[in-house]
DSSP file (Angstrom, degrees, kcal/mol; ACC not computed):
  #  RESIDUE AA STRUCTURE BP1 BP2  ACC     N-H-->O    O-->H-N    N-H-->O    O-->H-N    TCO  KAPPA ALPHA  PHI   PSI    X-CA   Y-CA   Z-CA
    1    1 A M              0   0    0      0, 0.0     2,-0.3     0, 0.0     0, 0.0   0.000 360.0 360.0 360.0 139.1   80.6  176.1   81.4
    2    2 A Q        +     0   0    0      2,-0.0     2,-0.3     0, 0.0     0, 0.0  -0.774 360.0 168.3-101.2 147.2   80.0  176.6   85.1
    3    3 A T        -     0   0    0     -2,-0.3     2,-0.5     2,-0.0     0, 0.0  -0.955  30.3-119.7-147.9 165.7   76.8  178.1   86.6
    4    4 A T        -     0   0    0     -2,-0.3     2,-0.4     2,-0.0    -2,-0.0  -0.933  24.0-164.3-112.7 132.3   75.3  178.4   90.0
    5    5 A L        -     0   0    0     -2,-0.5     2,-0.7     2,-0.0    -2,-0.0  -0.919  14.0-146.7-115.9 142.3   71.8  176.9   90.8
    6    6 A D        +     0   0    0     -2,-0.4    -2,-0.0     0, 0.0     0, 0.0  -0.906  31.6 173.0-106.4 103.4   69.6  177.7   93.7
    7    7 A L        -     0   0    0     -2,-0.7    -2,-0.0     1,-0.0     2,-0.0  -0.834  38.6-100.0-113.2 147.6   67.8  174.5   94.6
    8    8 A P     >  -     0   0    0      0, 0.0     4,-2.5     0, 0.0     5,-0.2  -0.372  35.2-120.5 -60.5 144.3   65.5  173.6   97.5
    9    9 A D  H  > S+     0   0    0      1,-0.2     4,-2.5     2,-0.2     5,-0.2   0.882 111.4  51.4 -56.5 -42.5   67.4  171.7  100.2
   10   10 A D  H  > S+     0   0    0      1,-0.2     4,-2.2     2,-0.2    -1,-0.2   0.884 110.9  48.3 -65.9 -37.2   65.1  168.6  100.0
   11   11 A L  H  > S+     0   0    0     -3,-0.2     4,-2.7     2,-0.2    -2,-0.2   0.919 112.1  48.9 -67.1 -43.9   65.5  168.4   96.2
   12   12 A L  H  X S+     0   0    0     -4,-2.5     4,-2.4     2,-0.2    -2,-0.2   0.912 112.0  48.6 -62.6 -43.1   69.3  168.7   96.4
   13   13 A A  H  X S+     0   0    0     -4,-2.5     4,-2.0    -5,-0.2    -1,-0.2   0.918 113.3  47.1 -63.9 -43.4   69.4  166.0   99.1
   14   14 A A  H  X S+     0   0    0     -4,-2.2     4,-2.3     2,-0.2    -2,-0.2   0.907 112.5  49.9 -64.7 -41.4   67.2  163.6   97.1
   15   15 A A  H  X S+     0   0    0     -4,-2.7     4,-2.7     1,-0.2    -2,-0.2   0.904 110.2  49.9 -65.3 -41.5   69.2  164.3   93.9
   16   16 A R  H  X S+     0   0    0     -4,-2.4     4,-2.5     2,-0.2    -1,-0.2   0.896 110.1  51.5 -62.9 -39.5   72.5  163.6   95.6
   17   17 A K  H  X S+     0   0    0     -4,-2.0     4,-2.3     2,-0.2    -2,-0.2   0.922 112.6  44.7 -63.6 -44.5   71.1  160.3   97.1
   18   18 A V  H  X S+     0   0    0     -4,-2.3     4,-2.4     2,-0.2    -2,-0.2   0.915 112.7  51.6 -66.1 -42.7   69.9  159.2   93.6
   19   19 A A  H  <>S+     0   0    0     -4,-2.7     5,-2.8     1,-0.2     4,-0.5   0.909 111.0  48.2 -60.5 -42.3   73.2  160.2   92.0
   20   20 A D  H ><5S+     0   0    0     -4,-2.5     3,-0.9     3,-0.2    -1,-0.2   0.917 111.1  50.2 -64.0 -43.1   75.1  158.2   94.7
   21   21 A H  H 3<5S+     0   0    0     -4,-2.3    -2,-0.2     1,-0.3    -1,-0.2   0.876 114.0  44.8 -62.6 -37.7   72.9  155.2   94.1
   22   22 A R  T 3<5S-     0   0    0     -4,-2.4    -1,-0.3    -5,-0.1    -2,-0.2   0.470 111.2-124.0 -84.3  -2.6   73.4  155.4   90.4
   23   23 A Q  T < 5S+     0   0    0     -3,-0.9     2,-0.2    -4,-0.5    -3,-0.2   0.936  73.5 111.6  56.0  50.4   77.2  155.9   90.9
   24   24 A T      < -     0   0    0     -5,-2.8     2,-0.2    -6,-0.1    -1,-0.2  -0.759  68.7 -92.0-136.1-176.9   77.1  159.2   88.9
   25   25 A T     >  -     0   0    0     -2,-0.2     4,-1.9     1,-0.1     5,-0.1  -0.644  24.2-121.6-101.2 159.6   77.6  162.8   89.7
   26   26 A L  H  > S+     0   0    0     -2,-0.2     4,-2.5     1,-0.2     5,-0.2   0.889 115.6  55.5 -62.0 -40.0   75.0  165.5   90.5
   27   27 A A  H  > S+     0   0    0      1,-0.2     4,-2.5     2,-0.2    -1,-0.2   0.899 106.1  50.7 -60.7 -41.3   76.1  167.4   87.4
   28   28 A A  H  > S+     0   0    0      2,-0.2     4,-2.4     1,-0.2    -1,-0.2   0.888 110.5  49.6 -65.2 -38.5   75.5  164.4   85.2
   29   29 A M  H  X S+     0   0    0     -4,-1.9     4,-2.5     2,-0.2    -2,-0.2   0.910 111.5  48.0 -66.8 -41.4   72.0  164.0   86.6
   30   30 A I  H  X S+     0   0    0     -4,-2.5     4,-2.5     2,-0.2     5,-0.2   0.919 111.9  50.1 -64.9 -42.8   71.2  167.7   86.0
   31   31 A E  H  X S+     0   0    0     -4,-2.5     4,-2.6     2,-0.2    -2,-0.2   0.935 111.5  48.3 -60.1 -46.8   72.5  167.5   82.5
   32   32 A L  H  X S+     0   0    0     -4,-2.4     4,-2.4     1,-0.2    -2,-0.2   0.921 111.8  49.5 -60.0 -45.5   70.5  164.4   81.7
   33   33 A S  H  X S+     0   0    0     -4,-2.5     4,-2.2     1,-0.2    -1,-0.2   0.912 112.0  47.7 -62.3 -43.3   67.3  166.0   83.2
   34   34 A L  H  X S+     0   0    0     -4,-2.5     4,-2.5     1,-0.2    -1,-0.2   0.919 111.4  50.4 -63.8 -43.5   67.8  169.2   81.2
   35   35 A R  H  X S+     0   0    0     -4,-2.6     4,-2.6    -5,-0.2    -2,-0.2   0.901 110.2  50.6 -62.0 -40.1   68.4  167.2   78.0
   36   36 A Q  H  X S+     0   0    0     -4,-2.4     4,-2.4     2,-0.2    -1,-0.2   0.919 111.4  47.7 -63.6 -43.4   65.3  165.2   78.5
   37   37 A Q  H  X S+     0   0    0     -4,-2.2     4,-2.0     2,-0.2    -2,-0.2   0.900 113.4  47.5 -64.9 -41.0   63.2  168.3   79.1
   38   38 A I  H  X S+     0   0    0     -4,-2.5     4,-2.2     2,-0.2    -2,-0.2   0.913 112.3  49.3 -66.8 -42.8   64.6  170.0   76.0
   39   39 A T  H  X S+     0   0    0     -4,-2.6     4,-2.3     2,-0.2    -2,-0.2   0.910 110.2  51.4 -62.0 -42.9   64.0  166.9   73.8
   40   40 A R  H  X S+     0   0    0     -4,-2.4     4,-2.5     1,-0.2    -1,-0.2   0.904 110.3  49.1 -61.2 -41.8   60.4  166.6   75.1
   41   41 A E  H  < S+     0   0    0     -4,-2.0    -1,-0.2     1,-0.2    -2,-0.2   0.887 111.0  49.7 -66.1 -38.4   59.8  170.2   74.2
   42   42 A E  H  < S+     0   0    0     -4,-2.2    -2,-0.2     1,-0.2    -1,-0.2   0.874 115.2  43.7 -67.5 -36.7   61.3  169.8   70.7
   43   43 A Q  H  < S+     0   0    0     -4,-2.3    -2,-0.2     1,-0.3    -1,-0.2   0.860 129.2  25.5 -75.9 -35.7   59.1  166.7   70.1
   44   44 A F  S  < S-     0   0    0     -4,-2.5    -1,-0.3    -5,-0.2    -2,-0.1  -0.644  81.9-163.3-130.7  73.9   55.9  168.2   71.6
   45   45 A P        -     0   0    0      0, 0.0    -3,-0.1     0, 0.0    -4,-0.1  -0.250  19.3-133.7 -61.3 146.7   56.1  172.0   71.2
   46   46 A M        +     0   0    0      1,-0.1     3,-0.3     4,-0.1    -5,-0.0   0.876  38.2 172.4 -71.0 -38.2   53.6  173.8   73.4
   47   47 A G        -     0   0    0      1,-0.2    -1,-0.1     3,-0.1     4,-0.0  -0.271  64.6 -34.9  61.6-151.0   52.3  176.2   70.7
   48   48 A D  S    S+     0   0    0      1,-0.1     2,-0.6     2,-0.1    -1,-0.2   0.881 131.8  64.3 -72.9 -38.9   49.4  178.4   71.6
   49   49 A E  S    S-     0   0    0     -3,-0.3     2,-0.7     2,-0.0    -1,-0.1  -0.772  84.9-135.9 -90.5 120.6   47.7  175.7   73.8
   50   50 A V        +     0   0    0     -2,-0.6    -3,-0.1     1,-0.2    -4,-0.1  -0.656  24.4 179.0 -78.1 115.5   49.8  174.8   76.8
   51   51 A A        +     0   0    0     -2,-0.7    12,-2.9    -7,-0.1     2,-0.3   0.403  57.3  70.1 -97.2   1.2   49.7  171.0   77.0
   52   52 A Y  E     -A   62   0A   0     10,-0.3     2,-0.3     8,-0.0    10,-0.2  -0.819  54.8-169.2-120.5 157.1   52.0  170.8   80.1
   53   53 A E  E     -A   61   0A   0      8,-2.8     8,-2.4    -2,-0.3     2,-0.4  -0.961  36.5 -96.4-136.5 157.6   51.7  171.7   83.8
   54   54 A K  E     -A   60   0A   0     -2,-0.3     6,-0.2     6,-0.2     5,-0.1  -0.598  43.9-175.2 -76.6 128.9   54.4  171.8   86.4
   55   55 A G    >   -     0   0    0      4,-4.3     3,-1.8    -2,-0.4     4,-0.1  -0.159  46.8 -29.2-101.8-158.7   54.6  168.7   88.5
   56   56 A P  G >  S+     0   0    0      0, 0.0     3,-1.6     0, 0.0    -1,-0.3  -0.268 132.8   9.1 -56.0 140.4   56.7  167.9   91.5
   57   57 A Y  G 3  S-     0   0    0      1,-0.3    -2,-0.0    -3,-0.1    -3,-0.0   0.680 129.6 -70.5  61.2  20.8   60.0  169.7   91.7
   58   58 A G  G <  S+     0   0    0     -3,-1.8    -1,-0.3     1,-0.3     2,-0.2   0.565  90.0 148.1  79.2   7.8   58.9  171.9   88.7
   59   59 A M    <   -     0   0    0     -3,-1.6    -4,-4.3    -5,-0.1    -1,-0.3  -0.530  49.2-114.7 -76.0 143.6   59.1  169.1   86.1
   60   60 A L  E     +A   54   0A   0     -6,-0.2     2,-0.3    -2,-0.2    -6,-0.2  -0.537  36.7 175.1 -79.7 142.8   56.7  169.4   83.3
   61   61 A S  E     -A   53   0A   0     -8,-2.4    -8,-2.8    -2,-0.2     2,-0.1  -0.962  40.1 -86.5-139.7 158.6   54.0  166.8   82.8
   62   62 A L  E     -A   52   0A   0     -2,-0.3   -10,-0.3   -10,-0.2     2,-0.1  -0.391  46.2-117.6 -65.9 139.2   51.1  166.5   80.4
   63   63 A K        -     0   0    0    -12,-2.9     2,-0.4    -2,-0.1    -1,-0.1  -0.462  25.7-112.9 -72.9 147.8   47.9  168.3   81.5
   64   64 A K        -     0   0    0     -2,-0.1     2,-0.4     4,-0.0    -1,-0.1  -0.712  40.8-165.7 -79.6 131.3   44.8  166.2   82.0
   65   65 A R        -     0   0    0     -2,-0.4   -14,-0.0     2,-0.1    -3,-0.0  -0.938  36.7 -14.3-124.2 143.6   42.3  167.1   79.4
   66   66 A G  S    S-     0   0    0     -2,-0.4     2,-0.1     2,-0.1     3,-0.0  -0.031  97.8 -25.2  69.9-169.1   38.6  166.5   79.0
   67   67 A A        -     0   0    0      1,-0.1     2,-0.4    -3,-0.0    -2,-0.1  -0.368  66.9-104.1 -78.2 155.9   36.4  164.0   80.9
   68   68 A I        -     0   0    0     -2,-0.1     2,-0.7    -4,-0.1    -1,-0.1  -0.672  33.6-131.0 -78.8 131.7   37.7  160.9   82.5
   69   69 A V        +     0   0    0     -2,-0.4     2,-0.2     4,-0.1    -1,-0.0  -0.769  34.4 173.6 -89.9 117.6   36.7  157.8   80.5
   70   70 A T     >  -     0   0    0     -2,-0.7     4,-2.2     1,-0.1     5,-0.2  -0.665  48.6-101.3-114.4 171.6   35.2  155.1   82.6
   71   71 A D  H  > S+     0   0    0     -2,-0.2     4,-2.6     1,-0.2     5,-0.2   0.872 123.7  54.8 -59.0 -36.9   33.5  151.8   81.8
   72   72 A E  H  > S+     0   0    0      2,-0.2     4,-2.4     1,-0.2    -1,-0.2   0.904 106.9  49.2 -65.4 -41.4   30.2  153.5   82.2
   73   73 A V  H  > S+     0   0    0      2,-0.2     4,-2.1     1,-0.2    -2,-0.2   0.927 112.7  47.7 -63.3 -45.0   31.0  156.2   79.7
   74   74 A I  H  X S+     0   0    0     -4,-2.2     4,-2.3     1,-0.2    -2,-0.2   0.922 111.4  50.8 -61.8 -44.6   32.2  153.6   77.2
   75   75 A Q  H  X S+     0   0    0     -4,-2.6     4,-2.3     1,-0.2    -1,-0.2   0.900 109.5  50.1 -61.9 -41.5   29.0  151.5   77.8
   76   76 A S  H  X S+     0   0    0     -4,-2.4     4,-2.3     1,-0.2    -1,-0.2   0.881 110.1  50.8 -67.2 -35.9   26.7  154.6   77.2
   77   77 A L  H  X S+     0   0    0     -4,-2.1     4,-2.0     2,-0.2    -1,-0.2   0.900 109.9  50.1 -65.8 -39.8   28.6  155.4   74.0
   78   78 A I  H  X>S+     0   0    0     -4,-2.3     5,-1.9     1,-0.2     4,-1.0   0.919 111.6  48.1 -62.8 -43.3   28.2  151.8   72.8
   79   79 A E  H  <5S+     0   0    0     -4,-2.3     3,-0.2     1,-0.2    -2,-0.2   0.887 109.8  52.6 -66.4 -38.4   24.4  151.9   73.6
   80   80 A E  H  <5S+     0   0    0     -4,-2.3    -1,-0.2     1,-0.2    -2,-0.2   0.879 112.1  45.4 -62.6 -38.4   24.0  155.3   71.8
   81   81 A E  H  <5S-     0   0    0     -4,-2.0    -1,-0.2    -5,-0.1    -2,-0.2   0.642 106.8-129.4 -80.5 -15.3   25.7  153.9   68.7
   82   82 A G  T  <5       0   0    0     -4,-1.0    -3,-0.2    -3,-0.2    -4,-0.1   0.847 360.0 360.0  70.1  33.4   23.6  150.8   68.8
   83   83 A V      <       0   0    0     -5,-1.9    -4,-0.1    -6,-0.2    -1,-0.1   0.456 360.0 360.0 -81.6 360.0   26.7  148.6   68.5
């Protein structure tokens, strides 16, 4: 099936460059990317809580949740538990 996509010029140029480097077609790269996104959604459905955010070029990535765990946070937890 054929369809028409409206892509930003910079994205299209970058995709063509990668496709050329991989010795494949732009259509094959788009198909692969769509299949990966669909598979990811099937494996990790969003449900009520949206676990994804749009990253560069509109690709989904996992949202950062909660506090950042640092060595100091771990050390304070260890001290609280008396380990």
